[in-house]
MDTraj code that builds the backbone (N, CA, C; nanometers):
import mdtraj as md
import numpy as np

residues = "MET VAL THR ARG GLN ASN PHE GLN PRO PRO SER THR GLN PHE LEU LEU LYS LEU GLY TYR ARG PHE ALA ARG ALA LEU PHE ASN ASN ASP ASN MET ILE SER GLU ASN TYR LEU TRP ARG ALA VAL VAL ILE ASN ALA LEU GLU ASP CYS MET ILE LEU ARG SER ASP ARG LYS SER ALA THR LEU LYS THR THR ALA HIS ASN TRP ILE LEU SER TYR CYS ARG ASP PHE GLU GLN ILE CYS ASN TRP ALA GLN LEU ASP PRO ASP GLU VAL ILE TYR ALA TYR ARG GLY ALA ILE LYS LYS LYS GLU VAL THR PHE THR GLN ARG GLN LEU LEU TRP PHE GLU TYR ASN LYS LEU SER ARG LYS THR ARG GLN GLU PRO ASP HIS ARG TYR LYS ASN SER MET LYS LYS GLU MET THR ASN ILE ARG LEU LYS VAL LYS VAL LEU GLN ASP VAL GLN ASN ASP TYR VAL SER THR LEU PHE LEU ASN ALA LEU SER".split()
xyz = np.array([
    [-1.3536, -1.1472, 7.3968],
    [-1.2273, -1.2138, 7.4313],
    [-1.1395, -1.2253, 7.2950],
    [-1.0397, -1.1761, 7.2884],
    [-0.9485, -1.1876, 7.1749],
    [-0.8638, -1.3211, 7.1907],
    [-0.8488, -1.4134, 7.0979],
    [-0.7791, -1.5218, 7.1181],
    [-0.6568, -1.5208, 7.0257],
    [-0.5526, -1.5927, 7.0650],
    [-0.4358, -1.5776, 6.9769],
    [-0.4307, -1.6929, 6.8845],
    [-0.4072, -1.6637, 6.7514],
    [-0.4043, -1.7555, 6.6620],
    [-0.2684, -1.8061, 6.6068],
    [-0.2486, -1.9484, 6.5598],
    [-0.1395, -1.9804, 6.5090],
    [-0.1208, -1.9110, 6.3664],
    [-0.0035, -1.8696, 6.3396],
    [0.0343, -1.8150, 6.2094],
    [0.0553, -1.9388, 6.1139],
    [-0.0125, -1.9255, 6.0076],
    [0.0052, -2.0444, 5.8977],
    [0.1125, -1.9700, 5.7949],
    [0.2266, -2.0173, 5.8057],
    [0.3339, -1.9583, 5.6981],
    [0.3097, -1.9861, 5.5435],
    [0.3525, -1.9149, 5.4691],
    [0.3252, -1.9434, 5.3151],
    [0.4568, -2.0374, 5.3002],
    [0.4607, -2.1073, 5.1728],
    [0.5537, -2.2121, 5.1485],
    [0.6886, -2.1677, 5.1499],
    [0.7741, -2.2502, 5.1627],
    [0.9224, -2.2072, 5.1952],
    [0.9691, -2.1613, 5.0643],
    [0.9253, -2.2188, 4.9399],
    [0.9669, -2.1387, 4.7907],
    [0.9200, -2.0124, 4.7862],
    [0.8047, -1.9643, 4.8537],
    [0.7554, -1.8426, 4.8490],
    [0.8454, -1.7578, 4.9406],
    [0.8913, -1.7843, 5.0543],
    [0.9650, -1.7236, 5.1408],
    [1.1042, -1.6967, 5.0744],
    [1.1522, -1.7945, 5.0167],
    [1.2804, -1.7921, 4.9427],
    [1.2853, -1.6813, 4.8298],
    [1.1949, -1.6825, 4.7768],
    [1.1823, -1.5719, 4.6521],
    [1.1793, -1.4495, 4.6994],
    [1.1247, -1.4226, 4.8227],
    [1.1218, -1.2765, 4.8967],
    [1.2198, -1.2436, 4.9686],
    [1.3121, -1.3559, 5.0085],
    [1.4236, -1.3102, 5.0922],
    [1.4161, -1.3226, 5.2220],
    [1.5336, -1.3545, 5.2814],
    [1.5488, -1.4092, 5.4434],
    [1.4849, -1.2546, 5.5201],
    [1.5212, -1.1499, 5.4880],
    [1.4869, -1.0232, 5.5458],
    [1.3377, -1.0146, 5.5675],
    [1.2584, -1.0591, 5.4597],
    [1.1176, -1.0479, 5.4719],
    [1.0365, -1.1532, 5.5456],
    [1.1146, -1.2748, 5.5392],
    [1.0468, -1.3743, 5.5899],
    [1.0787, -1.3741, 5.7537],
    [1.1934, -1.3121, 5.7964],
    [1.1808, -1.2737, 5.9274],
    [1.0967, -1.1803, 5.9715],
    [1.0475, -1.0797, 5.9070],
    [0.9567, -0.9732, 5.9097],
    [0.8179, -1.0387, 5.9360],
    [0.8052, -1.1472, 5.8370],
    [0.6814, -1.2204, 5.8499],
    [0.6505, -1.3050, 5.9573],
    [0.7563, -1.3699, 6.0182],
    [0.7470, -1.4457, 6.1096],
    [0.7535, -1.3941, 6.2616],
    [0.7772, -1.2639, 6.2788],
    [0.7754, -1.1838, 6.3741],
    [0.6139, -1.1623, 6.4163],
    [0.5687, -1.2148, 6.5183],
    [0.4340, -1.2062, 6.5455],
    [0.3976, -1.1758, 6.6797],
    [0.4786, -1.0898, 6.7353],
    [0.4549, -1.0567, 6.8737],
    [0.3361, -0.9651, 6.9010],
    [0.2664, -0.9906, 6.9923],
    [0.1415, -0.9023, 7.0353],
    [0.0334, -0.8990, 6.9141],
    [0.0220, -1.0161, 6.8344],
    [-0.0640, -1.0101, 6.7181],
    [-0.2046, -1.0695, 6.7766],
    [-0.3073, -1.0088, 6.7151],
    [-0.4391, -1.0574, 6.7365],
    [-0.4913, -1.1346, 6.5936],
    [-0.6103, -1.1904, 6.6019],
    [-0.6544, -1.2428, 6.4854],
    [-0.6736, -1.1613, 6.3715],
    [-0.6980, -1.0389, 6.3695],
    [-0.7173, -0.9376, 6.2658],
    [-0.5882, -0.9206, 6.2133],
    [-0.4521, -0.8983, 6.2597],
    [-0.3467, -0.8943, 6.2173],
    [-0.3164, -1.0057, 6.1379],
    [-0.3462, -1.1497, 6.1697],
    [-0.3295, -1.2500, 6.0860],
    [-0.3979, -1.2486, 5.9455],
    [-0.5280, -1.1776, 5.9680],
    [-0.6005, -1.1833, 5.8387],
    [-0.5474, -1.0735, 5.7390],
    [-0.5168, -0.9648, 5.7942],
    [-0.4492, -0.8481, 5.6992],
    [-0.3215, -0.9055, 5.6406],
    [-0.2506, -0.9835, 5.7368],
    [-0.1120, -1.0367, 5.6779],
    [-0.1520, -1.1262, 5.5632],
    [-0.2558, -1.2070, 5.5943],
    [-0.2930, -1.3084, 5.4698],
    [-0.3120, -1.2353, 5.3369],
    [-0.3856, -1.1133, 5.3633],
    [-0.4079, -1.0537, 5.2269],
    [-0.2770, -0.9942, 5.1782],
    [-0.1973, -0.9499, 5.2307],
    [-0.0539, -0.9052, 5.1865],
    [-0.0007, -1.0321, 5.1022],
    [0.0131, -1.1486, 5.1801],
    [0.0813, -1.2488, 5.1283],
    [-0.0027, -1.3052, 4.9976],
    [-0.1216, -1.3017, 4.9956],
    [-0.2045, -1.3312, 4.8801],
    [-0.1582, -1.2411, 4.7617],
    [-0.1424, -1.1164, 4.8049],
    [-0.1138, -1.0258, 4.6709],
    [0.0095, -1.0630, 4.6181],
    [0.0931, -1.0861, 4.7240],
    [0.2462, -1.1174, 4.6685],
    [0.2320, -1.2596, 4.6074],
    [0.1678, -1.3593, 4.6500],
    [0.1590, -1.4857, 4.5580],
    [0.0812, -1.4747, 4.4375],
    [-0.0114, -1.3624, 4.4035],
    [-0.0795, -1.3511, 4.2902],
    [0.0340, -1.2977, 4.2049],
    [0.1250, -1.2144, 4.2537],
    [0.2367, -1.1594, 4.1603],
    [0.3211, -1.2641, 4.0984],
    [0.3384, -1.3832, 4.1689],
    [0.4168, -1.4864, 4.1392],
    [0.3288, -1.6031, 4.0392],
    [0.2109, -1.5535, 4.0011],
    [0.1454, -1.6526, 3.8913],
    [0.2200, -1.6563, 3.7631],
    [0.2288, -1.7850, 3.7046],
    [0.2949, -1.8146, 3.5912],
    [0.1968, -1.8247, 3.4829],
    [0.0743, -1.8880, 3.5052],
    [-0.0160, -1.8896, 3.3940],
    [-0.0344, -1.7800, 3.3307],
    [-0.0743, -1.7767, 3.1977],
    [-0.0882, -1.6451, 3.1169],
    [-0.2336, -1.6328, 3.0468],
    [-0.3221, -1.6805, 3.1227],
    [-0.4430, -1.6653, 3.0705],
    [-0.5266, -1.5425, 3.1159],
    [-0.6365, -1.5009, 3.0600],
    [-0.6739, -1.3533, 3.0978],
    [-0.6937, -1.3386, 3.2336],
    [-0.7501, -1.4037, 3.3138],
    [-0.7908, -1.3954, 3.4618],
    [-0.6660, -1.4101, 3.5475],
    [-0.5684, -1.4880, 3.5400],
    [-0.4353, -1.5081, 3.5768],
    [-0.3706, -1.3768, 3.5805],
    [-0.3573, -1.3306, 3.4334],
    [-0.2879, -1.2305, 3.4117],
    [-0.3527, -1.0905, 3.4794],
    [-0.4636, -1.0676, 3.4923],
    [-0.5460, -0.9869, 3.5323],
    [-0.5109, -0.9700, 3.7040],
    [-0.5075, -1.1031, 3.7674],
    [-0.4903, -1.1104, 3.8952],
    [-0.3382, -1.0545, 3.9360],
    [-0.2509, -1.0985, 3.8430],
    [-0.1188, -1.0606, 3.8636],
    [-0.0567, -0.9315, 3.8523],
    [-0.1196, -0.8523, 3.7427],
    [-0.0939, -0.7193, 3.7219],
    [-0.1653, -0.6382, 3.8326],
    [-0.2912, -0.6604, 3.8739],
    [-0.3524, -0.5787, 3.9612],
    [-0.2958, -0.5954, 4.0962],
    [-0.2591, -0.7128, 4.1264],
    [-0.1470, -0.7326, 4.2488],
    [-0.0191, -0.6661, 4.2461],
    [0.0233, -0.6553, 4.1244],
    [0.1868, -0.5853, 4.1039],
    [0.1394, -0.4455, 4.1306],
    [0.0276, -0.3920, 4.0503],
    [0.0266, -0.2408, 4.0723],
    [-0.0242, -0.2068, 4.2033],
    [-0.0993, -0.2638, 4.2642],
    [-0.1434, -0.2521, 4.4282],
    [-0.0201, -0.2247, 4.5171],
    [0.0864, -0.3293, 4.4778],
    [0.2114, -0.3034, 4.5898],
    [0.2858, -0.2078, 4.5494],
    [0.3236, -0.1971, 4.4079],
    [0.4313, -0.0974, 4.3801],
    [0.3743, 0.0438, 4.3715],
    [0.2395, 0.0840, 4.3772],
    [0.1762, 0.1999, 4.3595],
    [0.1874, 0.2619, 4.5013],
    [0.2125, 0.1990, 4.5999],
    [0.2028, 0.2260, 4.7173],
    [0.0979, 0.3375, 4.7617],
    [-0.0206, 0.2758, 4.7238],
    [-0.1418, 0.3652, 4.7541],
    [-0.1841, 0.3512, 4.9006],
    [-0.2790, 0.4305, 4.9532],
    [-0.3125, 0.4457, 5.0807],
    [-0.3649, 0.3236, 5.1426],
    [-0.4551, 0.2318, 5.0494],
    [-0.4920, 0.0967, 5.1046],
    [-0.3608, 0.0134, 5.1306],
    [-0.2864, -0.0012, 5.0479],
    [-0.1653, -0.1007, 5.0652],
    [-0.1148, -0.0575, 5.1905],
    [-0.0832, 0.0850, 5.2262],
    [-0.0039, 0.1009, 5.3473],
    [-0.0834, 0.0798, 5.4778],
    [-0.2249, 0.1156, 5.4676],
    [-0.3297, 0.0809, 5.5677],
    [-0.3203, -0.0706, 5.6013],
    [-0.3305, -0.1468, 5.4939],
    [-0.3376, -0.2940, 5.5149],
    [-0.2011, -0.3531, 5.5674],
    [-0.0979, -0.2858, 5.5333],
    [0.0416, -0.3404, 5.5691],
    [0.0381, -0.3042, 5.7397],
    [-0.0036, -0.2061, 5.7663],
    [-0.0125, -0.1509, 5.8982],
    [-0.0937, -0.2353, 5.9822],
    [-0.2103, -0.2744, 5.9317],
    [-0.3119, -0.3598, 6.0196],
    [-0.2160, -0.4927, 6.0142],
    [-0.1440, -0.5340, 5.9243],
    [-0.0759, -0.6631, 5.9028],
    [0.0306, -0.6573, 6.0185],
    [0.0630, -0.5628, 6.0591],
    [0.2049, -0.5185, 6.1454],
    [0.3078, -0.5369, 6.0499],
    [0.2953, -0.5047, 5.9329],
    [0.4291, -0.5272, 5.8630],
    [0.4633, -0.3775, 5.8035],
    [0.5872, -0.3474, 5.7815],
    [0.6227, -0.2138, 5.7304],
    [0.6180, -0.2368, 5.5861],
    [0.5453, -0.1327, 5.5112],
    [0.5020, -0.1211, 5.3739],
    [0.6240, -0.1203, 5.2880],
    [0.7406, -0.0312, 5.3447],
    [0.8595, -0.0275, 5.2667],
    [0.9358, -0.1760, 5.2775],
    [0.9290, -0.2323, 5.3700],
    [0.9806, -0.3789, 5.3701],
    [0.9165, -0.4571, 5.2731],
    [0.7914, -0.4503, 5.2577],
    [0.7289, -0.5302, 5.1613],
    [0.7429, -0.5139, 5.0277],
    [0.7529, -0.3882, 5.0115],
    [0.8046, -0.3285, 4.8734],
    [0.9463, -0.3614, 4.8145],
    [1.0225, -0.3541, 4.9271],
    [1.1779, -0.3711, 4.9205],
    [1.1957, -0.5213, 4.8821],
    [1.1164, -0.6106, 4.9505],
    [1.1359, -0.7621, 4.9218],
    [1.0754, -0.8016, 4.7923],
    [0.9601, -0.7305, 4.7517],
    [0.8996, -0.7680, 4.6337],
    [0.9973, -0.7235, 4.5040],
    [1.0409, -0.5988, 4.5168],
    [1.1424, -0.5400, 4.4197],
    [1.2635, -0.6202, 4.4169],
    [1.2957, -0.6907, 4.5196],
    [1.4230, -0.7756, 4.5167],
    [1.3839, -0.9025, 4.4410],
    [1.2786, -0.9515, 4.4664],
    [1.2289, -1.0678, 4.3928],
    [1.2157, -1.0244, 4.2361],
    [1.1786, -0.9187, 4.2011],
    [1.1607, -0.8828, 4.0577],
    [1.3133, -0.8737, 4.0067],
    [1.4107, -0.8377, 4.0803],
    [1.5477, -0.8077, 4.0405],
    [1.6183, -0.9332, 4.0002],
    [1.5654, -1.0503, 4.1145],
    [1.6315, -1.1627, 4.0974],
    [1.5607, -1.2561, 3.9796],
    [1.4505, -1.1996, 3.9296],
    [1.3784, -1.2474, 3.8171],
    [1.2929, -1.3832, 3.8793],
    [1.2768, -1.3523, 3.9997],
    [1.1553, -1.4640, 4.0674],
    [1.0166, -1.4239, 4.0434],
    [1.0164, -1.2841, 3.9871],
    [0.8601, -1.2632, 3.9458],
    [0.8948, -1.1891, 3.8051],
    [0.8350, -1.2722, 3.7136],
    [0.8520, -1.2186, 3.5762],
    [0.7080, -1.2007, 3.5069],
    [0.7164, -1.1347, 3.4035],
    [0.5918, -1.1287, 3.3211],
    [0.6204, -1.1699, 3.1810],
    [0.5084, -1.2464, 3.1343],
    [0.5230, -1.2938, 2.9863],
    [0.4464, -1.1865, 2.8955],
    [0.4871, -1.2129, 2.7647],
    [0.4120, -1.1216, 2.6906],
    [0.2778, -1.1237, 2.6697],
    [0.2283, -1.2475, 2.6787],
    [0.0743, -1.2583, 2.7052],
    [0.0094, -1.1980, 2.8195],
    [0.0825, -1.2037, 2.9279],
    [0.0230, -1.1349, 3.0587],
    [0.0229, -0.9831, 3.0324],
    [0.1161, -0.9392, 2.9753],
    [0.1075, -0.7947, 2.9391],
    [0.0131, -0.7602, 2.8366],
    [0.0057, -0.8406, 2.7356],
    [-0.1202, -0.8065, 2.6324],
    [-0.2550, -0.8163, 2.7110],
    [-0.2794, -0.9145, 2.8024],
    [-0.3906, -0.9147, 2.8715],
    [-0.4147, -0.7807, 2.9554],
    [-0.3172, -0.7359, 3.0186],
    [-0.3238, -0.6105, 3.0924],
    [-0.3684, -0.5088, 3.0022],
    [-0.3005, -0.4801, 2.8769],
    [-0.3349, -0.3869, 2.7802],
    [-0.4856, -0.4061, 2.7374],
    [-0.5281, -0.5422, 2.7142],
    [-0.6682, -0.5453, 2.6645],
    [-0.7599, -0.5182, 2.7674],
    [-0.7325, -0.5416, 2.8917],
    [-0.8293, -0.5014, 3.0125],
    [-0.8365, -0.3591, 3.0192],
    [-0.7193, -0.2911, 3.0081],
    [-0.7283, -0.1489, 3.0210],
    [-0.8027, -0.0929, 2.9215],
    [-0.7808, -0.1268, 2.7951],
    [-0.8620, -0.0680, 2.6885],
    [-0.9984, -0.1098, 2.6992],
    [-1.0313, -0.2264, 2.7645],
    [-1.1889, -0.2731, 2.7723],
    [-1.2562, -0.1604, 2.8781],
    [-1.1842, -0.1355, 2.9866],
    [-1.2463, -0.0436, 3.0782],
    [-1.2505, 0.0846, 3.0033],
    [-1.1580, 0.1387, 2.9284],
    [-1.1817, 0.2696, 2.8405],
    [-1.2944, 0.2551, 2.7442],
    [-1.3004, 0.1701, 2.6901],
    [-1.4078, 0.1435, 2.5752],
    [-1.5578, 0.1622, 2.6506],
    [-1.5651, 0.0848, 2.7732],
    [-1.7038, 0.1038, 2.8302],
    [-1.7378, 0.2348, 2.8719],
    [-1.6364, 0.3305, 2.8908],
    [-1.6762, 0.4666, 2.9438],
    [-1.6579, 0.5528, 2.8252],
    [-1.6280, 0.5191, 2.7144],
    [-1.6203, 0.5995, 2.5944],
    [-1.7727, 0.6322, 2.5278],
    [-1.8111, 0.7638, 2.5339],
    [-1.9354, 0.8076, 2.4869],
    [-1.9559, 0.8110, 2.3241],
    [-1.8252, 0.8373, 2.2534],
    [-1.8184, 0.8511, 2.0973],
    [-1.8185, 0.7190, 2.0607],
    [-1.9049, 0.6886, 1.9740],
    [-1.9213, 0.5579, 1.9117],
    [-1.8167, 0.5329, 1.8096],
    [-1.7602, 0.6270, 1.7422],
    [-1.6595, 0.6222, 1.6354],
    [-1.5154, 0.5688, 1.6898],
    [-1.5045, 0.6248, 1.8130],
    [-1.3623, 0.6158, 1.8668],
    [-1.3928, 0.4836, 1.9559],
    [-1.5101, 0.4283, 1.9873],
    [-1.5254, 0.3222, 2.0655],
    [-1.4908, 0.1886, 1.9798],
    [-1.5287, 0.2136, 1.8430],
    [-1.5356, 0.1250, 1.7423],
    [-1.3798, 0.1075, 1.7341],
    [-1.2975, 0.2034, 1.7177],
    [-1.1595, 0.1881, 1.6924],
    [-1.0917, 0.1183, 1.7930],
    [-1.1465, 0.1521, 1.9327],
    [-1.0664, 0.0764, 2.0290],
    [-1.1233, -0.0616, 2.0340],
    [-1.2316, -0.1152, 2.0119],
    [-1.2795, -0.2501, 1.9746],
    [-1.1979, -0.3149, 1.8671],
    [-1.1653, -0.2465, 1.7731],
    [-1.0628, -0.3139, 1.6613],
    [-0.9295, -0.3170, 1.7164],
    [-0.8813, -0.2339, 1.8044],
    [-0.7404, -0.2649, 1.8784],
    [-0.7676, -0.3963, 1.9631],
    [-0.8729, -0.3820, 2.0345],
    [-0.8953, -0.4967, 2.1407],
    [-0.8866, -0.6325, 2.0455],
    [-0.9410, -0.6399, 1.9315],
    [-0.9461, -0.7674, 1.8546],
    [-0.7915, -0.7839, 1.8012],
    [-0.7198, -0.6986, 1.7782],
    [-0.5925, -0.7108, 1.7367],
    [-0.5285, -0.7658, 1.8502],
    [-0.5314, -0.7175, 1.9650],
    [-0.4656, -0.7586, 2.0952],
    [-0.4956, -0.9280, 2.1149],
    [-0.6281, -0.9523, 2.1006],
    [-0.6668, -1.0850, 2.1212],
    [-0.5982, -1.1759, 2.0224],
    [-0.5774, -1.1229, 1.8835],
    [-0.5252, -1.2154, 1.7847],
    [-0.3698, -1.2260, 1.8175],
    [-0.3114, -1.1293, 1.8837],
    [-0.1552, -1.1329, 1.9240],
    [-0.1567, -1.2421, 2.0331],
    [-0.2527, -1.2293, 2.1170],
    [-0.2495, -1.3461, 2.2438],
    [-0.2554, -1.4652, 2.1809],
    [-0.3528, -1.4878, 2.0726],
    [-0.3742, -1.6350, 2.0290],
    [-0.2581, -1.6831, 1.9724],
    [-0.1790, -1.5832, 1.9053],
    [-0.0497, -1.6297, 1.8489],
    [0.0454, -1.6690, 1.9295],
    [0.0586, -1.5970, 2.0446],
    [0.1547, -1.6153, 2.1397],
    [0.1265, -1.7641, 2.2449],
    [-0.0075, -1.8011, 2.2205],
    [-0.0419, -1.9081, 2.2988],
    [0.0181, -2.0344, 2.3077],
    [0.1069, -2.0681, 2.1927],
    [0.1552, -2.1977, 2.1839],
    [0.3039, -2.1590, 2.2035],
    [0.3562, -2.0245, 2.2330],
    [0.4978, -2.0046, 2.2601],
    [0.5257, -2.0308, 2.4104],
    [0.6165, -2.1006, 2.4476],
    [0.6542, -2.1249, 2.5886],
    [0.7679, -2.0256, 2.6347],
    [0.7804, -1.9865, 2.7495],
    [0.8810, -1.8962, 2.8005],
    [0.9055, -1.7783, 2.7314],
    [0.7934, -1.7212, 2.7187],
    [0.7979, -1.5814, 2.6302],
    [0.7912, -1.4627, 2.7291],
    [0.9085, -1.4905, 2.8425],
    [0.9217, -1.3992, 2.9240],
    [0.9861, -1.2469, 2.8820],
    [0.9477, -1.1366, 2.9346],
    [0.9871, -1.0139, 2.8843],
    [1.1174, -0.9841, 2.9681],
    [1.2048, -0.9362, 2.9199],
    [1.3418, -0.9128, 3.0054],
    [1.3420, -0.7764, 3.0751],
    [1.2538, -0.6900, 3.0405],
    [1.2438, -0.5632, 3.0940],
    [1.1674, -0.5898, 3.2540],
    [1.2372, -0.5288, 3.3504],
    [1.2186, -0.5537, 3.4909],
    [1.1123, -0.4249, 3.5116],
    [1.0078, -0.4672, 3.5816],
    [0.9052, -0.3624, 3.5949],
    [0.9040, -0.3370, 3.7504],
    [0.9782, -0.2310, 3.7834],
    [1.0047, -0.2032, 3.9130],
    [0.9096, -0.0869, 3.9906],
    [0.8096, -0.0400, 3.8801],
    [0.7208, 0.0374, 3.9330],
    [0.5887, -0.0126, 3.8729],
    [0.4638, 0.0716, 3.9126],
    [0.3385, 0.0040, 3.8586],
    [0.3271, 0.0030, 3.7190],
    [0.2562, -0.0870, 3.6495],
    [0.2265, -0.0664, 3.5041],
    [0.1220, 0.0202, 3.4961],
    [0.1285, 0.0925, 3.3889],
    [0.0320, 0.2082, 3.3497],
    [-0.0387, 0.1725, 3.2028],
])
top = md.Topology()
chain = top.add_chain()
for i, resn in enumerate(residues, 1):
    res = top.add_residue(resn, chain, resSeq=i)
    for name in ("N", "CA", "C"):
        top.add_atom(name, md.element.get_by_symbol(name[0]), res)
traj = md.Trajectory(xyz[None], top)
């Protein structure tokens, strides 16, 4: 027997950032079962990850991964939105709106950590040791840049990222 669950809404600050239209869609919970709430929480968690302000490596990785997952409109994202009984286009529209209103921003450090992680994955797969060593030097340079930016506050990048980061 399937029981109905009460929906635990995210914070009002979160809802304000994503807008009234998305909040209404989020609170529309007609004919939902427990599994729908679970998948809705997955979507909300990804959106909350995109709003992370910390710029350490782990936080930056969570943020950029969630950002890319939402804006790449991959099959998994669409499927999970459907299981959550949310329209994937509405989720993306709300998220892009938050980006345009600068509710979601990226710091220079977060972007450098994204580049570092991307390079790290490439390094692990590279068979040529000479090329691998040059990539490791580049990774060291990125780490130095991150260290320099460590004491800088409010180093937000002005460019809006309305597509997945590559």
